[in-house]
Backbone atoms as SQL, in Angstrom:
CREATE TABLE atoms (id INTEGER PRIMARY KEY, chain TEXT, resi INTEGER, resn TEXT, atom TEXT, x REAL, y REAL, z REAL);
INSERT INTO atoms VALUES
  (1, 'A', 1, 'UNK', 'N', 112.199, 119.036, 86.241),
  (2, 'A', 1, 'UNK', 'CA', 112.003, 117.428, 86.040),
  (3, 'A', 1, 'UNK', 'C', 111.551, 116.802, 84.661),
  (4, 'A', 2, 'UNK', 'N', 112.339, 115.490, 84.764),
  (5, 'A', 2, 'UNK', 'CA', 112.042, 114.798, 82.818),
  (6, 'A', 2, 'UNK', 'C', 111.163, 113.832, 83.692),
  (7, 'A', 3, 'UNK', 'N', 110.859, 113.519, 81.902),
  (8, 'A', 3, 'UNK', 'CA', 109.603, 112.826, 82.037),
  (9, 'A', 3, 'UNK', 'C', 109.800, 111.076, 82.593),
  (10, 'A', 4, 'UNK', 'N', 111.102, 111.277, 83.084),
  (11, 'A', 4, 'UNK', 'CA', 111.294, 109.738, 84.027),
  (12, 'A', 4, 'UNK', 'C', 111.299, 109.970, 85.537),
  (13, 'A', 5, 'UNK', 'N', 111.427, 110.998, 85.539),
  (14, 'A', 5, 'UNK', 'CA', 111.385, 111.611, 87.310),
  (15, 'A', 5, 'UNK', 'C', 109.524, 111.452, 87.687),
  (16, 'A', 6, 'UNK', 'N', 108.834, 110.821, 89.131),
  (17, 'A', 6, 'UNK', 'CA', 107.160, 110.183, 89.486),
  (18, 'A', 6, 'UNK', 'C', 107.471, 111.801, 90.341),
  (19, 'A', 7, 'UNK', 'N', 106.464, 112.730, 91.094),
  (20, 'A', 7, 'UNK', 'CA', 106.630, 113.164, 91.260),
  (21, 'A', 7, 'UNK', 'C', 105.372, 112.819, 92.541),
  (22, 'A', 8, 'UNK', 'N', 105.851, 112.808, 93.530),
  (23, 'A', 8, 'UNK', 'CA', 105.859, 112.688, 95.125),
  (24, 'A', 8, 'UNK', 'C', 104.665, 113.074, 95.711),
  (25, 'A', 9, 'UNK', 'N', 103.234, 112.422, 95.767),
  (26, 'A', 9, 'UNK', 'CA', 102.018, 113.513, 96.023),
  (27, 'A', 9, 'UNK', 'C', 102.536, 113.638, 98.224),
  (28, 'A', 10, 'UNK', 'N', 102.192, 115.099, 98.083),
  (29, 'A', 10, 'UNK', 'CA', 102.602, 115.451, 99.553),
  (30, 'A', 10, 'UNK', 'C', 101.555, 114.527, 100.213),
  (31, 'A', 11, 'UNK', 'N', 102.104, 114.268, 101.372),
  (32, 'A', 11, 'UNK', 'CA', 101.493, 113.004, 102.011),
  (33, 'A', 11, 'UNK', 'C', 101.913, 113.844, 103.615),
  (34, 'A', 12, 'UNK', 'N', 100.235, 113.704, 104.751),
  (35, 'A', 12, 'UNK', 'CA', 100.010, 114.455, 104.990),
  (36, 'A', 12, 'UNK', 'C', 99.188, 113.542, 106.199),
  (37, 'A', 13, 'UNK', 'N', 99.714, 112.111, 107.119),
  (38, 'A', 13, 'UNK', 'CA', 98.763, 111.814, 107.715),
  (39, 'A', 13, 'UNK', 'C', 99.365, 112.104, 108.961),
  (40, 'A', 14, 'UNK', 'N', 98.777, 112.509, 110.083),
  (41, 'A', 14, 'UNK', 'CA', 99.062, 112.040, 111.390),
  (42, 'A', 14, 'UNK', 'C', 98.773, 111.436, 112.291),
  (43, 'A', 15, 'UNK', 'N', 99.326, 111.099, 113.231),
  (44, 'A', 15, 'UNK', 'CA', 99.004, 110.638, 114.395),
  (45, 'A', 15, 'UNK', 'C', 98.468, 111.182, 115.430),
  (46, 'A', 16, 'UNK', 'N', 97.882, 110.858, 116.407),
  (47, 'A', 16, 'UNK', 'CA', 97.704, 111.077, 118.043),
  (48, 'A', 16, 'UNK', 'C', 98.821, 110.924, 119.033),
  (49, 'A', 17, 'UNK', 'N', 99.483, 110.892, 119.856),
  (50, 'A', 17, 'UNK', 'CA', 99.628, 110.639, 120.861),
  (51, 'A', 17, 'UNK', 'C', 99.603, 108.859, 121.264),
  (52, 'A', 18, 'UNK', 'N', 98.332, 108.995, 121.426),
  (53, 'A', 18, 'UNK', 'CA', 97.559, 107.900, 121.573),
  (54, 'A', 18, 'UNK', 'C', 97.561, 106.731, 120.864),
  (55, 'A', 19, 'UNK', 'N', 97.349, 107.316, 119.738),
  (56, 'A', 19, 'UNK', 'CA', 97.154, 106.401, 118.342),
  (57, 'A', 19, 'UNK', 'C', 98.727, 106.039, 118.981),
  (58, 'A', 20, 'UNK', 'N', 100.145, 106.588, 118.367),
  (59, 'A', 20, 'UNK', 'CA', 101.278, 106.337, 118.612),
  (60, 'A', 20, 'UNK', 'C', 101.271, 105.042, 119.501),
  (61, 'A', 21, 'UNK', 'N', 101.463, 105.412, 120.921),
  (62, 'A', 21, 'UNK', 'CA', 101.450, 104.738, 121.834),
  (63, 'A', 21, 'UNK', 'C', 100.671, 103.412, 122.048),
  (64, 'A', 22, 'UNK', 'N', 99.286, 103.017, 121.459),
  (65, 'A', 22, 'UNK', 'CA', 98.851, 101.849, 121.594),
  (66, 'A', 22, 'UNK', 'C', 99.582, 101.286, 119.842),
  (67, 'A', 23, 'UNK', 'N', 99.945, 102.048, 118.483),
  (68, 'A', 23, 'UNK', 'CA', 100.304, 101.341, 117.659),
  (69, 'A', 23, 'UNK', 'C', 101.801, 100.289, 117.717),
  (70, 'A', 24, 'UNK', 'N', 102.458, 101.826, 118.604),
  (71, 'A', 24, 'UNK', 'CA', 103.791, 101.195, 119.493),
  (72, 'A', 24, 'UNK', 'C', 103.248, 99.277, 120.250),
  (73, 'A', 25, 'UNK', 'N', 102.341, 99.931, 121.017),
  (74, 'A', 25, 'UNK', 'CA', 102.030, 98.255, 121.927),
  (75, 'A', 25, 'UNK', 'C', 101.786, 97.317, 121.503),
  (76, 'A', 26, 'UNK', 'N', 100.957, 97.159, 120.360),
  (77, 'A', 26, 'UNK', 'CA', 100.744, 96.380, 119.024),
  (78, 'A', 26, 'UNK', 'C', 101.538, 95.673, 118.182),
  (79, 'A', 27, 'UNK', 'N', 103.072, 96.848, 118.067),
  (80, 'A', 27, 'UNK', 'CA', 104.082, 96.209, 117.327),
  (81, 'A', 27, 'UNK', 'C', 104.571, 95.052, 118.371),
  (82, 'A', 28, 'UNK', 'N', 104.746, 95.627, 119.493),
  (83, 'A', 28, 'UNK', 'CA', 105.511, 94.599, 120.416),
  (84, 'A', 28, 'UNK', 'C', 105.036, 93.704, 120.879),
  (85, 'A', 29, 'UNK', 'N', 103.556, 93.443, 120.894),
  (86, 'A', 29, 'UNK', 'CA', 102.688, 92.275, 121.372),
  (87, 'A', 29, 'UNK', 'C', 102.891, 91.306, 120.428),
  (88, 'A', 30, 'UNK', 'N', 102.567, 91.918, 119.080),
  (89, 'A', 30, 'UNK', 'CA', 102.605, 90.998, 117.844),
  (90, 'A', 30, 'UNK', 'C', 104.381, 90.382, 116.887),
  (91, 'A', 31, 'UNK', 'N', 104.987, 90.935, 118.312),
  (92, 'A', 31, 'UNK', 'CA', 106.444, 90.804, 118.084),
  (93, 'A', 31, 'UNK', 'C', 107.332, 91.240, 116.337),
  (94, 'A', 32, 'UNK', 'N', 106.224, 91.922, 115.873),
  (95, 'A', 32, 'UNK', 'CA', 107.197, 92.499, 114.550),
  (96, 'A', 32, 'UNK', 'C', 108.315, 92.681, 114.588),
  (97, 'A', 33, 'UNK', 'N', 109.062, 93.112, 113.390),
  (98, 'A', 33, 'UNK', 'CA', 110.420, 93.426, 112.988),
  (99, 'A', 33, 'UNK', 'C', 110.402, 95.042, 113.133),
  (100, 'A', 34, 'UNK', 'N', 111.306, 95.437, 113.723),
  (101, 'A', 34, 'UNK', 'CA', 111.492, 96.907, 113.461),
  (102, 'A', 34, 'UNK', 'C', 111.150, 97.441, 112.169),
  (103, 'A', 35, 'UNK', 'N', 111.481, 96.802, 110.847),
  (104, 'A', 35, 'UNK', 'CA', 110.985, 97.093, 109.271),
  (105, 'A', 35, 'UNK', 'C', 109.100, 97.518, 109.655),
  (106, 'A', 36, 'UNK', 'N', 108.443, 96.643, 110.266),
  (107, 'A', 36, 'UNK', 'CA', 107.708, 96.350, 110.001),
  (108, 'A', 36, 'UNK', 'C', 106.480, 98.336, 110.570),
  (109, 'A', 37, 'UNK', 'N', 105.877, 98.694, 109.712),
  (110, 'A', 37, 'UNK', 'CA', 105.130, 99.891, 109.917),
  (111, 'A', 37, 'UNK', 'C', 102.973, 99.667, 110.281),
  (112, 'A', 38, 'UNK', 'N', 102.458, 99.950, 109.885),
  (113, 'A', 38, 'UNK', 'CA', 100.631, 100.506, 110.188),
  (114, 'A', 38, 'UNK', 'C', 100.780, 100.841, 109.283),
  (115, 'A', 39, 'UNK', 'N', 99.661, 100.129, 108.009),
  (116, 'A', 39, 'UNK', 'CA', 99.605, 100.291, 106.563),
  (117, 'A', 39, 'UNK', 'C', 97.701, 101.201, 106.367),
  (118, 'A', 40, 'UNK', 'N', 98.014, 101.966, 106.276),
  (119, 'A', 40, 'UNK', 'CA', 96.701, 102.621, 106.115),
  (120, 'A', 40, 'UNK', 'C', 96.468, 102.749, 104.530),
  (121, 'A', 41, 'UNK', 'N', 94.650, 102.902, 104.195),
  (122, 'A', 41, 'UNK', 'CA', 94.173, 103.007, 103.257),
  (123, 'A', 41, 'UNK', 'C', 92.919, 103.151, 102.517),
  (124, 'A', 42, 'UNK', 'N', 92.471, 103.239, 101.725),
  (125, 'A', 42, 'UNK', 'CA', 90.733, 103.552, 101.377),
  (126, 'A', 42, 'UNK', 'C', 90.579, 102.251, 100.710),
  (127, 'A', 43, 'UNK', 'N', 89.576, 101.555, 100.553),
  (128, 'A', 43, 'UNK', 'CA', 88.693, 100.781, 99.610),
  (129, 'A', 43, 'UNK', 'C', 87.290, 100.895, 99.250),
  (130, 'A', 44, 'UNK', 'N', 86.849, 100.885, 97.887),
  (131, 'A', 44, 'UNK', 'CA', 85.413, 101.395, 97.637),
  (132, 'A', 44, 'UNK', 'C', 84.470, 100.264, 98.585),
  (133, 'A', 45, 'UNK', 'N', 83.167, 100.205, 99.624),
  (134, 'A', 45, 'UNK', 'CA', 82.561, 99.713, 100.815),
  (135, 'A', 45, 'UNK', 'C', 81.687, 100.942, 101.447),
  (136, 'A', 46, 'UNK', 'N', 81.201, 100.043, 101.884),
  (137, 'A', 46, 'UNK', 'CA', 80.079, 101.162, 102.596),
  (138, 'A', 46, 'UNK', 'C', 79.574, 101.206, 102.221),
  (139, 'A', 47, 'UNK', 'N', 78.375, 102.277, 103.081),
  (140, 'A', 47, 'UNK', 'CA', 76.649, 102.751, 102.749),
  (141, 'A', 47, 'UNK', 'C', 77.511, 103.964, 102.604),
  (142, 'A', 48, 'UNK', 'N', 78.220, 104.759, 102.316),
  (143, 'A', 48, 'UNK', 'CA', 78.616, 106.151, 101.748),
  (144, 'A', 48, 'UNK', 'C', 79.899, 105.686, 100.843),
  (145, 'A', 49, 'UNK', 'N', 80.293, 104.924, 100.016),
  (146, 'A', 49, 'UNK', 'CA', 81.584, 104.770, 98.826),
  (147, 'A', 49, 'UNK', 'C', 82.620, 104.458, 99.226),
  (148, 'A', 50, 'UNK', 'N', 83.708, 104.210, 100.441),
  (149, 'A', 50, 'UNK', 'CA', 84.499, 104.190, 100.717),
  (150, 'A', 50, 'UNK', 'C', 84.990, 104.084, 102.434),
  (151, 'A', 51, 'UNK', 'N', 85.660, 103.217, 102.130),
  (152, 'A', 51, 'UNK', 'CA', 85.653, 102.743, 103.942),
  (153, 'A', 51, 'UNK', 'C', 87.364, 102.904, 103.988),
  (154, 'A', 52, 'UNK', 'N', 88.244, 102.800, 105.329),
  (155, 'A', 52, 'UNK', 'CA', 89.026, 102.964, 105.850),
  (156, 'A', 52, 'UNK', 'C', 90.441, 101.603, 105.943),
  (157, 'A', 53, 'UNK', 'N', 90.569, 101.019, 105.612),
  (158, 'A', 53, 'UNK', 'CA', 91.972, 100.159, 105.911),
  (159, 'A', 53, 'UNK', 'C', 92.730, 100.564, 107.100),
  (160, 'A', 54, 'UNK', 'N', 93.299, 99.453, 107.696),
  (161, 'A', 54, 'UNK', 'CA', 94.578, 100.069, 108.114),
  (162, 'A', 54, 'UNK', 'C', 94.998, 98.319, 109.323),
  (163, 'A', 55, 'UNK', 'N', 95.935, 98.194, 108.458),
  (164, 'A', 55, 'UNK', 'CA', 96.708, 97.136, 109.496),
  (165, 'A', 55, 'UNK', 'C', 97.947, 97.127, 109.392),
  (166, 'A', 56, 'UNK', 'N', 98.850, 95.599, 110.007),
  (167, 'A', 56, 'UNK', 'CA', 99.597, 96.165, 110.027),
  (168, 'A', 56, 'UNK', 'C', 100.876, 94.961, 109.132),
  (169, 'A', 57, 'UNK', 'N', 101.696, 95.533, 109.073),
  (170, 'A', 57, 'UNK', 'CA', 102.512, 95.098, 107.244),
  (171, 'A', 57, 'UNK', 'C', 103.955, 94.991, 107.806),
  (172, 'A', 58, 'UNK', 'N', 104.853, 94.076, 107.194),
  (173, 'A', 58, 'UNK', 'CA', 106.621, 93.450, 107.506),
  (174, 'A', 58, 'UNK', 'C', 106.818, 94.700, 107.192),
  (175, 'A', 59, 'UNK', 'N', 106.466, 94.691, 105.857),
  (176, 'A', 59, 'UNK', 'CA', 107.210, 96.227, 105.173),
  (177, 'A', 59, 'UNK', 'C', 106.731, 97.264, 104.330),
  (178, 'A', 60, 'UNK', 'N', 107.217, 98.274, 103.978),
  (179, 'A', 60, 'UNK', 'CA', 106.976, 98.791, 102.679),
  (180, 'A', 60, 'UNK', 'C', 106.640, 98.039, 101.178),
  (181, 'A', 61, 'UNK', 'N', 105.295, 98.591, 100.250),
  (182, 'A', 61, 'UNK', 'CA', 105.449, 97.609, 99.329),
  (183, 'A', 61, 'UNK', 'C', 105.803, 98.555, 98.212),
  (184, 'A', 62, 'UNK', 'N', 106.456, 98.216, 97.341),
  (185, 'A', 62, 'UNK', 'CA', 106.884, 99.159, 96.318),
  (186, 'A', 62, 'UNK', 'C', 105.842, 100.297, 95.779),
  (187, 'A', 63, 'UNK', 'N', 106.390, 101.340, 95.616),
  (188, 'A', 63, 'UNK', 'CA', 105.212, 102.623, 95.626),
  (189, 'A', 63, 'UNK', 'C', 104.716, 103.461, 96.623),
  (190, 'A', 64, 'UNK', 'N', 104.586, 102.569, 97.698),
  (191, 'A', 64, 'UNK', 'CA', 104.594, 103.380, 98.935),
  (192, 'A', 64, 'UNK', 'C', 104.625, 104.403, 99.165),
  (193, 'A', 65, 'UNK', 'N', 104.073, 105.870, 99.958),
  (194, 'A', 65, 'UNK', 'CA', 104.449, 106.244, 100.313),
  (195, 'A', 65, 'UNK', 'C', 104.677, 105.890, 102.099),
  (196, 'A', 66, 'UNK', 'N', 105.853, 106.457, 102.702),
  (197, 'A', 66, 'UNK', 'CA', 106.386, 106.335, 103.715),
  (198, 'A', 66, 'UNK', 'C', 106.750, 107.358, 104.535),
  (199, 'A', 67, 'UNK', 'N', 105.784, 107.795, 105.617),
  (200, 'A', 67, 'UNK', 'CA', 105.516, 108.672, 106.472),
  (201, 'A', 67, 'UNK', 'C', 105.958, 108.184, 107.897),
  (202, 'A', 68, 'UNK', 'N', 106.870, 108.748, 108.978),
  (203, 'A', 68, 'UNK', 'CA', 107.431, 108.755, 109.800),
  (204, 'A', 68, 'UNK', 'C', 106.946, 109.590, 110.777),
  (205, 'A', 69, 'UNK', 'N', 106.098, 108.730, 112.185),
  (206, 'A', 69, 'UNK', 'CA', 105.457, 109.844, 112.750),
  (207, 'A', 69, 'UNK', 'C', 105.708, 109.683, 114.773),
  (208, 'A', 70, 'UNK', 'N', 106.148, 110.120, 115.076),
  (209, 'A', 70, 'UNK', 'CA', 106.646, 109.934, 116.641),
  (210, 'A', 70, 'UNK', 'C', 107.027, 108.372, 116.517),
  (211, 'A', 71, 'UNK', 'N', 108.114, 107.930, 115.812),
  (212, 'A', 71, 'UNK', 'CA', 108.866, 106.551, 115.582),
  (213, 'A', 71, 'UNK', 'C', 107.962, 105.395, 115.419),
  (214, 'A', 72, 'UNK', 'N', 106.750, 105.883, 114.381),
  (215, 'A', 72, 'UNK', 'CA', 105.505, 104.664, 113.884),
  (216, 'A', 72, 'UNK', 'C', 105.852, 104.964, 112.486),
  (217, 'A', 73, 'UNK', 'N', 106.223, 104.097, 111.517),
  (218, 'A', 73, 'UNK', 'CA', 105.843, 103.967, 110.170),
  (219, 'A', 73, 'UNK', 'C', 104.789, 103.957, 109.672),
  (220, 'A', 74, 'UNK', 'N', 104.093, 104.988, 108.629),
  (221, 'A', 74, 'UNK', 'CA', 103.409, 103.982, 108.380),
  (222, 'A', 74, 'UNK', 'C', 102.876, 104.504, 106.706),
  (223, 'A', 75, 'UNK', 'N', 102.787, 103.736, 105.974),
  (224, 'A', 75, 'UNK', 'CA', 102.652, 102.418, 104.660),
  (225, 'A', 75, 'UNK', 'C', 101.296, 103.125, 104.090),
  (226, 'A', 76, 'UNK', 'N', 100.599, 104.026, 102.575),
  (227, 'A', 76, 'UNK', 'CA', 100.363, 104.282, 102.540),
  (228, 'A', 76, 'UNK', 'C', 100.085, 104.109, 100.558),
  (229, 'A', 77, 'UNK', 'N', 99.476, 103.575, 99.632),
  (230, 'A', 77, 'UNK', 'CA', 99.714, 104.028, 98.801),
  (231, 'A', 77, 'UNK', 'C', 99.245, 104.582, 98.140),
  (232, 'A', 78, 'UNK', 'N', 99.564, 104.725, 96.345),
  (233, 'A', 78, 'UNK', 'CA', 99.977, 106.744, 96.389),
  (234, 'A', 78, 'UNK', 'C', 98.045, 107.402, 95.751),
  (235, 'A', 79, 'UNK', 'N', 97.685, 106.023, 95.015),
  (236, 'A', 79, 'UNK', 'CA', 95.622, 106.050, 95.324),
  (237, 'A', 79, 'UNK', 'C', 95.587, 106.422, 96.668),
  (238, 'A', 80, 'UNK', 'N', 95.840, 106.038, 97.758),
  (239, 'A', 80, 'UNK', 'CA', 94.757, 106.020, 98.878),
  (240, 'A', 80, 'UNK', 'C', 95.224, 107.315, 99.976),
  (241, 'A', 81, 'UNK', 'N', 96.416, 107.986, 99.166),
  (242, 'A', 81, 'UNK', 'CA', 96.960, 109.220, 99.658),
  (243, 'A', 81, 'UNK', 'C', 95.942, 110.053, 99.215),
  (244, 'A', 82, 'UNK', 'N', 95.311, 110.032, 97.833),
  (245, 'A', 82, 'UNK', 'CA', 94.766, 111.294, 97.441),
  (246, 'A', 82, 'UNK', 'C', 93.355, 112.096, 98.156),
  (247, 'A', 83, 'UNK', 'N', 93.262, 109.882, 99.242),
  (248, 'A', 83, 'UNK', 'CA', 91.401, 111.043, 100.147),
  (249, 'A', 83, 'UNK', 'C', 92.105, 110.510, 101.523),
  (250, 'A', 84, 'UNK', 'N', 93.453, 110.955, 102.053),
  (251, 'A', 84, 'UNK', 'CA', 93.943, 110.471, 103.384),
  (252, 'A', 84, 'UNK', 'C', 94.553, 111.532, 103.214),
  (253, 'A', 85, 'UNK', 'N', 94.972, 112.390, 102.624),
  (254, 'A', 85, 'UNK', 'CA', 96.371, 113.237, 102.573),
  (255, 'A', 85, 'UNK', 'C', 95.746, 114.285, 103.724),
  (256, 'A', 86, 'UNK', 'N', 95.793, 114.649, 105.135),
  (257, 'A', 86, 'UNK', 'CA', 95.995, 115.478, 106.297),
  (258, 'A', 86, 'UNK', 'C', 95.006, 114.565, 107.316),
  (259, 'A', 87, 'UNK', 'N', 94.551, 113.376, 106.960),
  (260, 'A', 87, 'UNK', 'CA', 93.810, 112.727, 108.018),
  (261, 'A', 87, 'UNK', 'C', 94.855, 112.796, 108.953),
  (262, 'A', 88, 'UNK', 'N', 93.745, 113.117, 110.455),
  (263, 'A', 88, 'UNK', 'CA', 94.535, 112.654, 112.041),
  (264, 'A', 88, 'UNK', 'C', 94.176, 110.391, 112.274),
  (265, 'A', 89, 'UNK', 'N', 94.956, 110.046, 112.639),
  (266, 'A', 89, 'UNK', 'CA', 94.850, 109.104, 112.883),
  (267, 'A', 89, 'UNK', 'C', 94.365, 109.036, 114.402),
  (268, 'A', 90, 'UNK', 'N', 93.401, 108.593, 115.132),
  (269, 'A', 90, 'UNK', 'CA', 93.118, 108.734, 116.920),
  (270, 'A', 90, 'UNK', 'C', 93.098, 107.696, 116.792),
  (271, 'A', 91, 'UNK', 'N', 93.378, 107.500, 118.694),
  (272, 'A', 91, 'UNK', 'CA', 92.668, 106.023, 119.507),
  (273, 'A', 91, 'UNK', 'C', 92.469, 106.452, 120.682),
  (274, 'A', 92, 'UNK', 'N', 90.888, 105.859, 120.812),
  (275, 'A', 92, 'UNK', 'CA', 90.457, 105.925, 122.370),
  (276, 'A', 92, 'UNK', 'C', 89.992, 105.106, 122.784),
  (277, 'A', 93, 'UNK', 'N', 90.380, 104.899, 123.905),
  (278, 'A', 93, 'UNK', 'CA', 90.360, 103.648, 125.640),
  (279, 'A', 93, 'UNK', 'C', 89.235, 103.586, 126.188),
  (280, 'A', 94, 'UNK', 'N', 88.352, 104.509, 126.051),
  (281, 'A', 94, 'UNK', 'CA', 87.070, 105.143, 127.160),
  (282, 'A', 94, 'UNK', 'C', 85.319, 103.870, 126.990),
  (283, 'A', 95, 'UNK', 'N', 84.949, 104.456, 127.638),
  (284, 'A', 95, 'UNK', 'CA', 83.456, 103.221, 128.082),
  (285, 'A', 95, 'UNK', 'C', 82.820, 103.248, 126.822),
  (286, 'A', 96, 'UNK', 'N', 82.685, 104.389, 125.701),
  (287, 'A', 96, 'UNK', 'CA', 82.487, 103.877, 124.327),
  (288, 'A', 96, 'UNK', 'C', 82.651, 102.708, 123.265),
  (289, 'A', 97, 'UNK', 'N', 83.247, 101.807, 124.378),
  (290, 'A', 97, 'UNK', 'CA', 84.624, 101.074, 122.923),
  (291, 'A', 97, 'UNK', 'C', 86.231, 101.700, 123.279),
  (292, 'A', 98, 'UNK', 'N', 86.363, 100.750, 122.699),
  (293, 'A', 98, 'UNK', 'CA', 88.102, 101.302, 122.028),
  (294, 'A', 98, 'UNK', 'C', 88.460, 101.298, 120.760),
  (295, 'A', 99, 'UNK', 'N', 89.030, 101.550, 119.968),
  (296, 'A', 99, 'UNK', 'CA', 89.811, 101.885, 118.252),
  (297, 'A', 99, 'UNK', 'C', 90.434, 102.470, 117.830),
  (298, 'A', 100, 'UNK', 'N', 90.675, 102.439, 116.862),
  (299, 'A', 100, 'UNK', 'CA', 91.608, 103.647, 116.187),
  (300, 'A', 100, 'UNK', 'C', 89.949, 104.621, 115.780),
  (301, 'A', 101, 'UNK', 'N', 89.939, 105.850, 115.276),
  (302, 'A', 101, 'UNK', 'CA', 89.046, 106.336, 113.965),
  (303, 'A', 101, 'UNK', 'C', 90.191, 107.138, 113.185),
  (304, 'A', 102, 'UNK', 'N', 89.665, 107.806, 112.132),
  (305, 'A', 102, 'UNK', 'CA', 90.093, 108.358, 110.818),
  (306, 'A', 102, 'UNK', 'C', 89.434, 109.916, 111.402),
  (307, 'A', 103, 'UNK', 'N', 90.086, 110.650, 111.529),
  (308, 'A', 103, 'UNK', 'CA', 89.477, 112.357, 111.366),
  (309, 'A', 103, 'UNK', 'C', 89.575, 113.091, 109.607),
  (310, 'A', 104, 'UNK', 'N', 88.463, 112.589, 109.246),
  (311, 'A', 104, 'UNK', 'CA', 89.582, 113.140, 108.033),
  (312, 'A', 104, 'UNK', 'C', 88.519, 114.372, 107.073),
  (313, 'A', 105, 'UNK', 'N', 89.900, 114.763, 106.474),
  (314, 'A', 105, 'UNK', 'CA', 88.832, 117.059, 106.393),
  (315, 'A', 105, 'UNK', 'C', 88.725, 116.540, 104.716),
  (316, 'A', 106, 'UNK', 'N', 88.603, 115.223, 104.008),
  (317, 'A', 106, 'UNK', 'CA', 88.644, 115.524, 102.706),
  (318, 'A', 106, 'UNK', 'C', 87.292, 114.411, 102.557),
  (319, 'A', 107, 'UNK', 'N', 86.450, 114.810, 103.283),
  (320, 'A', 107, 'UNK', 'CA', 84.975, 113.075, 103.577),
  (321, 'A', 107, 'UNK', 'C', 84.457, 114.637, 103.903),
  (322, 'A', 108, 'UNK', 'N', 83.331, 114.151, 102.592),
  (323, 'A', 108, 'UNK', 'CA', 82.514, 115.141, 102.461),
  (324, 'A', 108, 'UNK', 'C', 81.233, 115.154, 103.042),
  (325, 'A', 109, 'UNK', 'N', 80.746, 113.681, 103.505),
  (326, 'A', 109, 'UNK', 'CA', 79.935, 112.602, 104.594),
  (327, 'A', 109, 'UNK', 'C', 80.213, 111.763, 105.046),
  (328, 'A', 110, 'UNK', 'N', 80.225, 111.297, 106.109),
  (329, 'A', 110, 'UNK', 'CA', 80.531, 109.800, 106.775),
  (330, 'A', 110, 'UNK', 'C', 79.457, 109.453, 107.277),
  (331, 'A', 111, 'UNK', 'N', 79.120, 108.307, 106.862),
  (332, 'A', 111, 'UNK', 'CA', 77.687, 106.985, 107.727),
  (333, 'A', 111, 'UNK', 'C', 77.683, 107.394, 109.077),
  (334, 'A', 112, 'UNK', 'N', 76.714, 106.980, 109.261),
  (335, 'A', 112, 'UNK', 'CA', 75.803, 107.175, 110.940),
  (336, 'A', 112, 'UNK', 'C', 77.010, 106.106, 111.868),
  (337, 'A', 113, 'UNK', 'N', 78.070, 105.497, 111.200),
  (338, 'A', 113, 'UNK', 'CA', 78.963, 104.405, 112.401),
  (339, 'A', 113, 'UNK', 'C', 80.373, 105.116, 112.386),
  (340, 'A', 114, 'UNK', 'N', 80.230, 105.560, 111.714),
  (341, 'A', 114, 'UNK', 'CA', 81.811, 106.603, 111.316),
  (342, 'A', 114, 'UNK', 'C', 83.076, 105.395, 110.383),
  (343, 'A', 115, 'UNK', 'N', 82.285, 104.419, 109.552),
  (344, 'A', 115, 'UNK', 'CA', 83.122, 103.720, 109.026),
  (345, 'A', 115, 'UNK', 'C', 83.282, 104.306, 107.672),
  (346, 'A', 116, 'UNK', 'N', 82.804, 104.468, 107.336),
  (347, 'A', 116, 'UNK', 'CA', 82.552, 104.820, 105.780),
  (348, 'A', 116, 'UNK', 'C', 82.146, 106.567, 105.089),
  (349, 'A', 117, 'UNK', 'N', 82.865, 106.997, 103.992),
  (350, 'A', 117, 'UNK', 'CA', 82.939, 107.880, 104.085),
  (351, 'A', 117, 'UNK', 'C', 83.028, 108.541, 102.108),
  (352, 'A', 118, 'UNK', 'N', 82.415, 109.588, 101.902),
  (353, 'A', 118, 'UNK', 'CA', 82.654, 110.100, 100.712),
  (354, 'A', 118, 'UNK', 'C', 82.799, 111.347, 100.546),
  (355, 'A', 119, 'UNK', 'N', 83.242, 111.035, 99.215),
  (356, 'A', 119, 'UNK', 'CA', 84.107, 112.656, 99.530),
  (357, 'A', 119, 'UNK', 'C', 83.374, 113.553, 98.053);
């Protein structure tokens, strides 16, 4: 590899079938283009130091890592993938509420509500 070549981090973010179905439903509901995907990331904050971000985006940003899982495009910036590699995104629609949840093997600690984590 030459110094001009960039090494892309290994990227492994998985979606459960329930998460895939819900993301596809939301993409259609919001009439987003086929180029759209779900952006996952990490930012500083929360009671444990880091919080997860999850949004829709029309297209990947320059430098984004793009993962395709079950027909869904996942966009992640190179810094966030360092914290999210190996993470599984789930979706539940149960009596305790509905929503997406991150199952992150890199998280050493999570807060009681599960919205933030530390490494």
